[in-house]
C-alpha positions as CSV (number, residue, x, y, z in Angstrom):
1,M,0.0,0.0,0.0
2,P,1.6,3.4,-1.0
3,A,1.9,6.4,1.3
4,S,-1.4,8.1,2.2
5,N,-2.5,11.4,0.8
6,F,-2.4,12.8,4.3
7,T,1.3,11.9,4.7
8,K,2.0,13.4,1.3
9,E,0.4,16.7,2.4
10,V,2.6,16.7,5.5
11,L,5.6,15.9,3.2
12,N,4.9,18.9,1.1
13,L,4.8,21.2,4.1
14,A,8.1,19.8,5.3
15,A,9.7,20.2,1.9
16,A,8.5,23.8,1.5
17,A,10.0,24.6,5.0
18,A,13.3,22.9,4.0
19,Q,13.4,24.9,0.8
20,D,12.7,28.1,2.6
21,K,16.1,27.6,4.4
22,L,17.8,26.7,1.1
23,G,17.8,23.0,1.6
24,E,19.0,21.2,-1.6
25,N,18.5,18.0,-3.5
26,L,15.2,17.1,-1.8
27,V,14.2,13.5,-2.4
28,A,11.1,11.8,-0.9
29,L,11.0,8.0,-0.8
30,D,7.9,5.9,-0.2
31,V,9.2,3.3,2.3
32,T,5.8,1.7,3.2
33,E,6.8,-1.7,1.8
34,P,10.1,-2.4,3.4
35,F,9.7,-0.2,6.6
36,A,6.7,-0.7,8.8
37,L,7.4,2.3,11.0
38,A,6.9,5.1,8.5
39,E,5.5,5.9,5.1
40,I,7.9,8.5,3.6
41,F,11.5,9.5,4.1
42,L,12.4,13.1,3.1
43,I,16.1,13.6,2.5
44,V,17.5,17.1,2.4
45,T,21.1,18.3,1.9
46,A,22.6,21.2,3.8
47,K,25.9,22.9,3.0
48,N,27.0,23.1,6.6
49,E,26.0,22.3,10.2
50,R,24.4,25.7,10.8
51,Q,22.2,25.4,7.8
52,A,21.2,21.9,8.7
53,Q,20.1,23.2,12.1
54,A,18.2,26.0,10.5
55,I,16.5,23.7,8.1
56,S,15.5,21.2,10.8
57,D,14.2,24.1,13.1
58,N,12.1,25.5,10.3
59,V,10.7,22.1,9.3
60,E,9.7,21.5,13.0
61,D,8.3,25.0,13.4
62,E,6.2,24.9,10.2
63,L,4.8,21.4,10.9
64,L,4.0,22.4,14.5
65,K,2.0,25.3,13.2
66,S,-0.1,22.7,11.2
67,G,-0.5,20.5,14.3
68,H,2.3,18.0,13.5
69,K,4.7,17.7,16.5
70,A,7.9,15.8,16.1
71,R,7.8,12.6,18.1
72,F,11.6,12.3,18.1
73,R,14.6,14.3,17.0
74,E,18.2,13.4,17.0
75,G,21.5,14.9,15.8
76,R,20.7,18.6,16.2
77,E,23.7,19.3,18.4
78,T,26.2,18.2,15.8
79,G,24.2,19.3,12.7
80,R,25.7,16.6,10.5
81,W,22.7,14.4,10.2
82,I,19.5,15.5,11.9
83,L,16.6,13.1,12.0
84,L,13.0,14.4,12.7
85,D,10.4,11.7,13.2
86,F,6.8,12.9,12.7
87,G,5.4,9.4,12.7
88,D,4.5,8.5,9.1
89,L,7.1,11.1,7.8
90,V,10.8,10.9,8.8
91,V,12.9,13.9,7.7
92,H,16.7,13.4,7.3
93,V,18.6,16.7,7.1
94,M,22.1,15.8,6.1
95,H,25.3,17.7,5.7
96,E,26.4,17.1,2.1
97,Q,29.4,15.0,3.1
98,E,27.2,12.7,5.2
99,R,24.6,12.4,2.4
100,D,27.3,11.3,0.0
101,Y,28.9,8.9,2.4
102,Y,25.7,7.2,3.7
103,S,23.8,7.4,0.3
104,L,20.3,6.7,1.7
105,E,18.9,6.8,-1.9
106,R,21.1,3.9,-2.8
107,L,20.2,2.0,0.4
108,W,16.5,2.5,-0.3
109,R,16.8,2.3,-4.1
110,D,13.9,-0.2,-4.3
111,C,11.5,2.4,-2.9
112,P,9.5,4.6,-5.3
113,V,10.2,8.4,-5.3
114,V,7.3,10.5,-4.2
115,P,6.9,13.7,-6.3
116,L,7.1,16.9,-4.4
117,A,4.6,19.8,-5.0
118,Q,6.1,22.7,-6.9
């Protein structure tokens, strides 16, 4: 079963918030088949630690305004890989070096890409 329309709406709010802080190379993956704990992973690249923190803060703030509170967050202190868990949506804000090294898109390559709203 593919990701729900509700989760896709939350995804688009998160993506817009990330882009507001100049997040790059946004990719959303539908992980419903191999991963039972979420529907979509949003992966965002930041040029440096400070930008990663700004992106994650903005995503959290904008989703909170819409009634979506993060259940869990990790990595904000270092700003290299920040994970925000909103339940069915998990946002990965990654420093460009971490994104290249861990290559989540390759790891989850069997998952379909979810188009983002323009």
